[in-house]
C-alpha positions in Angstrom: -57.0 -17.1 139.8 -53.8 -15.2 140.3 -51.7 -17.9 138.4 -54.2 -17.9 135.6 -54.0 -14.1 135.2 -50.3 -14.2 135.2 -50.4 -16.9 132.4 -52.7 -14.8 130.3 -50.5 -11.7 130.8 -47.3 -13.5 129.7 -49.2 -14.9 126.7 -50.2 -11.5 125.7 -46.7 -10.1 126.1 -45.2 -13.0 124.0 -47.8 -12.5 121.3 -47.0 -8.7 121.3 -43.3 -9.4 121.0 -43.9 -11.8 118.1 -46.1 -9.3 116.3 -43.5 -6.6 116.7 -40.8 -8.9 115.3 -43.0 -9.9 112.4 -43.9 -6.3 111.7 -40.2 -5.3 111.7 -39.4 -8.1 109.3 -42.1 -7.2 106.8 -41.0 -3.6 106.9 -37.5 -4.6 106.0 -38.6 -6.7 103.1 -40.5 -3.8 101.6 -37.3 -1.8 101.2 -35.3 -2.3 97.9 -32.3 -4.5 98.2 -29.3 -2.4 97.5 -26.9 -4.1 95.1 -23.3 -3.7 96.0 -21.6 -1.8 93.2 -18.1 -2.4 91.9 -15.4 -1.9 94.6 -14.2 1.3 92.8 -17.5 2.9 93.4 -17.5 2.7 97.1 -17.1 6.0 98.7 -17.7 8.1 95.5 -20.2 8.6 92.7 -20.3 6.1 89.8 -20.1 8.9 87.2 -16.6 9.8 88.5 -15.1 6.5 87.4 -12.4 6.7 84.8 -12.0 4.2 81.9 -8.9 2.7 83.5 -11.0 1.5 86.5 -13.4 -0.4 84.1 -10.6 -2.3 82.2 -10.2 -5.0 84.8 -13.6 -6.4 84.0 -14.2 -5.0 80.6 -10.8 -5.3 78.8 -12.1 -6.1 75.3 -14.5 -3.2 75.3 -12.0 -0.7 76.7 -9.4 -1.8 74.2 -11.8 -1.3 71.3 -12.8 2.1 72.6 -9.2 3.2 73.1 -7.9 1.8 69.7 -11.0 2.6 67.6 -11.8 5.7 65.6 -14.6 8.1 65.8 -16.0 10.4 68.4 -16.7 7.6 71.0 -12.9 7.1 71.6 -12.4 10.2 73.8 -15.5 9.6 75.9 -15.7 8.1 79.4 -17.4 4.7 79.8 -19.9 6.3 82.1 -21.0 8.8 79.4 -23.0 6.0 77.8 -23.3 3.6 80.7 -24.8 6.0 83.2 -25.3 3.0 85.6 -23.4 -0.2 85.9 -24.8 -2.7 83.4 -26.9 -0.1 81.5 -26.8 -0.4 77.7 -28.0 2.8 76.0 -29.9 3.0 72.7 -27.7 4.5 70.0 -30.5 6.8 69.0 -30.4 8.5 72.4 -27.4 10.4 70.9 -27.9 9.7 67.2 -31.6 10.2 66.4 -32.4 8.9 62.9 -28.8 9.5 61.6 -29.5 7.3 58.6 -33.2 8.0 58.3 -36.3 6.7 60.0 -36.2 3.4 58.1 -33.0 2.2 59.9 -33.8 0.8 63.3 -31.0 -1.7 64.0 -27.7 0.1 64.3 -26.0 -3.1 65.3 -26.7 -4.6 61.8 -24.0 -2.3 60.4 -22.1 -1.2 63.6 -21.8 -4.5 65.5 -19.3 -3.0 68.0 -20.5 0.3 69.5 -17.1 0.8 71.1 -15.5 1.0 67.6 -18.5 2.2 65.5 -16.6 3.5 62.5 -14.3 0.5 62.1 -14.8 -1.5 58.9 -18.2 -3.1 58.8 -18.1 -6.8 58.0 -21.5 -8.4 57.9 -22.6 -11.1 55.4 -26.2 -10.0 55.8 -25.6 -6.6 54.2 -26.7 -5.9 50.7 -26.8 -2.9 48.3 -30.3 -1.8 49.5 -29.0 -1.6 53.1 -26.0 0.5 51.9 -28.5 3.0 50.4 -29.5 4.1 53.9 -26.1 5.9 54.3 -24.8 6.2 50.7 -27.8 7.7 48.8 -25.8 9.7 46.2 -23.6 6.7 45.3 -26.5 4.3 45.2 -28.6 6.6 43.0 -25.6 7.3 40.7 -24.9 3.7 40.0 -28.6 3.0 39.5 -29.0 5.8 37.0 -25.8 5.7 35.0 -23.5 3.0 36.4 -23.0 1.2 33.1 -21.8 -2.3 33.7 -21.2 -1.4 37.4 -24.9 -1.3 38.0 -25.1 -5.1 37.7 -23.0 -5.6 40.8 -23.7 -5.5 44.5 -21.8 -2.9 46.5 -19.5 -5.5 48.1 -18.3 -6.6 44.7 -15.9 -3.6 44.8 -16.1 -2.7 48.5 -15.1 -6.0 50.0 -14.9 -4.3 53.3 -16.7 -1.2 54.5 -14.6 1.9 53.6 -12.4 0.0 51.2 -11.9 1.7 47.8 -10.5 -0.6 45.2 -8.2 0.7 42.4 -10.0 0.6 39.1 -7.0 -1.2 37.5 -7.9 -4.3 39.5 -10.7 -4.9 37.0 -9.9 -2.6 34.1 -6.1 -2.5 33.9 -4.5 0.7 32.5 -7.1 1.4 29.9 -5.7 4.8 28.9 -2.0 3.9 29.4 0.5 4.3 32.2 0.2 8.1 32.2 -3.5 7.9 33.3 -3.2 6.2 36.7 -5.8 8.2 38.7 -9.1 7.3 37.1 -11.1 9.4 39.5 -9.7 12.5 37.8 -12.3 11.9 35.1 -14.5 9.1 36.2 -16.9 8.8 39.2 -16.8 5.0 39.8 -20.6 5.1 40.5 -21.2 7.0 37.3 -18.2 5.9 35.2 -19.8 6.9 31.9 -20.5 10.5 33.1 -17.0 11.8 32.7 -16.1 15.0 34.6 -13.0 17.2 34.1 -11.7 20.5 35.4 -12.6 23.6 33.5 -10.1 24.6 30.7 -7.6 21.8 31.6 -6.6 20.3 28.2 -4.0 18.1 29.9 -6.7 15.8 31.1 -8.0 15.4 27.6 -4.5 14.7 26.2 -4.2 11.6 28.3 -6.9 9.8 26.1 -7.0 11.9 23.0 -3.3 12.6 22.2 -3.5 11.0 18.8 -6.4 13.2 17.8 -4.6 16.3 18.9 -1.4 15.3 17.0 -3.3 14.7 13.8 -5.3 17.9 13.9 -4.1 20.8 16.1 -0.4 20.0 15.8 -0.6 19.2 12.2 -2.3 22.5 11.3 -2.5 25.2 13.9 -5.8 27.2 13.7 -7.5 29.5 16.1 -9.4 26.4 17.5 -6.0 25.1 18.7 -5.7 28.1 21.1 -9.0 27.5 23.0 -9.7 25.0 25.8 -11.3 21.7 24.8 -14.3 22.3 27.0 -15.2 25.4 25.1 -16.5 23.2 22.3 -17.0 20.0 24.4 -18.8 21.3 27.6 -19.5 17.6 28.5 -17.5 14.5 27.5 -18.5 13.3 24.1 -20.7 16.3 23.5 -19.8 18.7 20.7 -21.3 22.2 20.4 -22.8 23.3 17.1 -20.6 25.5 14.9 -23.5 28.0 14.7 -23.3 28.3 18.5 -20.2 30.4 18.0 -20.2 31.2 14.3 -22.9 33.1 12.6 -22.6 31.0 9.5 -22.6 32.0 5.8 -26.4 32.7 5.8 -29.3 32.5 8.1 -30.6 29.3 6.5 -27.5 27.2 7.4 -27.7 24.2 9.8 -25.0 22.2 11.4 -25.2 19.7 8.6 -24.4 22.5 6.1 -21.3 23.3 8.2 -20.1 19.7 8.3 -20.5 19.4 4.5 -17.4 21.5 4.0 -15.8 21.8 7.4 -15.5 18.1 8.2 -12.9 18.4 11.0 -13.8 20.8 13.7 -10.3 20.9 15.1 -9.0 22.1 11.7 -11.9 24.0 10.2 -9.7 25.4 7.4 -9.4 22.0 5.9 -12.4 22.3 3.6 -13.7 19.0 2.1 -16.9 18.2 0.3 -18.5 15.3 -1.3 -18.8 14.8 -5.1 -22.5 15.5 -5.0 -22.2 18.9 -3.3 -24.5 21.5 -4.9 -23.2 24.8 -6.1 -25.6 26.6 -3.8 -23.3 25.6 -0.9 -20.4 27.3 -2.6 -22.2 30.5 -3.3 -22.0 31.7 0.4 -18.2 32.0 0.1 -17.8 32.4 -3.6 -20.7 34.6 -4.6 -18.7 36.6 -7.2 -17.6 33.8 -9.4 -20.9 32.0 -8.9 -22.9 35.0 -10.0 -20.6 35.7 -13.0 -21.0 32.1 -14.2 -24.8 32.1 -13.7 -25.3 35.3 -15.6 -23.1 34.2 -18.5 -24.3 32.5 -21.6 -21.8 29.7 -21.1 -22.9 26.1 -20.7 -20.8 26.1 -17.6 -23.7 27.7 -15.8 -25.5 24.4 -15.9 -22.9 22.3 -14.2 -22.0 22.1 -10.5 -18.9 23.7 -9.1 -17.5 20.3 -7.9 -17.2 19.2 -11.6 -14.3 21.6 -12.1 -13.2 21.9 -8.4 -13.3 18.3 -7.0 -11.2 19.5 -4.1 -11.3 22.9 -2.5 -8.9 25.4 -4.1 -8.2 22.8 -6.9 -8.9 23.8 -10.5 -9.0 21.1 -13.2 -7.6 22.0 -16.6 -10.1 22.1 -19.5 -9.0 18.7 -20.8 -9.3 16.9 -17.4 -12.3 15.0 -16.5 -13.2 14.2 -20.1 -14.9 17.6 -20.6 -12.9 19.1 -23.5 -10.5 17.7 -26.1 -7.7 19.9 -27.1 -7.1 20.6 -30.7 -3.4 20.0 -31.6 -3.3 23.4 -33.3 -4.2 25.0 -30.0 -1.3 23.4 -28.2 -1.0 20.7 -25.6 -1.3 22.8 -22.5 -4.9 23.0 -21.4 -4.2 25.8 -18.9 -3.7 28.1 -21.8 -7.4 28.0 -22.9 -8.2 31.1 -21.0 -5.8 33.1 -23.1 -8.4 32.9 -25.9 -11.7 31.9 -24.2 -11.5 34.1 -21.1 -12.5 33.0 -17.6 -14.1 29.6 -17.1 -16.8 31.4 -15.1 -17.5 33.7 -18.0 -16.6 31.6 -21.0 -16.5 33.7 -24.1 -17.2 31.8 -27.3 -15.8 34.8 -29.3 -12.1 34.2 -29.6 -10.2 36.9 -27.9 -7.8 38.9 -30.0 
C-alpha cells in the first residue's frame, strides 16, 4: 500500500508540474510578439530619428525628399511615417485640397517625397486637370478660340511647363512683340487685356493705323489714351458717349456719316446721297437762307454743290449752268451779279 501511495503522489506531482509548464507557455503566447525595430531605434524613441539614419535603407526616398521642392523637403521622415513601415494618407494633412471629387492623390503626385515635381502620367486628361486648374479650364472652354480643341498636354507637355506662343504662332506681331502674355491670356487668347492708359502696347500691333491718322493730322483725340475710346480690345465707344452731338435726334450712324475716322474726326467725309438735313446742324445759317429764298437752289441737296466738305463747285461745274461768253469765262464771278448761291437773286445786281 505504501508503494502504491507513493506512486500516486509522484504521478500527481508530475501532472501538476506539466500543467504549470503548459499554463506558463499559454500565457507567453497571449502576449504580442515585439518586432525588433531598426538598430538605430534601440535605446531611444523612434520619433527622434533623423533623416540621415533612414538613408541606409531608403536612399531613393531620402534623395527625392532632399532634392525635391515643396513643403515636404524640410520635414523629418518620422513626421509622416510615425511608425516604421507606416504609410500615411495624404488627406491626413491635405484634406480635400483639390475638392471632394479627387480621391487618388497618387494619380497626379506619384512620388509623395517630391509631390510638386513635374507630373508625368499618360492617364491624365484635361478633365483631370480641371480639379486643380479651374480658372484656366473654364477660360479655355468659354473663349479659348482654336485652343479649346486641344487637350491640356498639347501645350503643357509636362506639368508646370509653359510653352512659348511662338512655337505654334511664330512672331505674329513682329519682333518687337515677344511677350504675348502682355496682351493675351493663353487660355482666353481672344480676350485681349492691356494696362490702363498704356498706348505703347497698342502701338505694337496698330502702328500703321496710328501713323496714318494721329501722326498725319494731330487732333485732340491724339492726346488721349487708346482705352478711353476702346475700353476693351476691338470695342469702340459711341461718339455720343463723350460728345453731345449736333442735336438730340442724332445716332452713332449719323456721326459716322460725316466723321468717318474716329482718330481724325476733323476729316469730314460724306456720301453722294447725304441729305441736307445732315448739314443743317453745323450750317444752319446758309441752310435757312437758301430754304427761305425763292431760288431753285432750295430744292437741291447741299452735296450737289459741295461734293467734298469745304469744297465749292463753280457755277459751270457739274453740268448745272452754262456760261454766256458775254459774261466772261470765270464761273466764280457769277456772284458779282447774282449774289450768294444760297440766296440767288435773279435781279441782276447793279
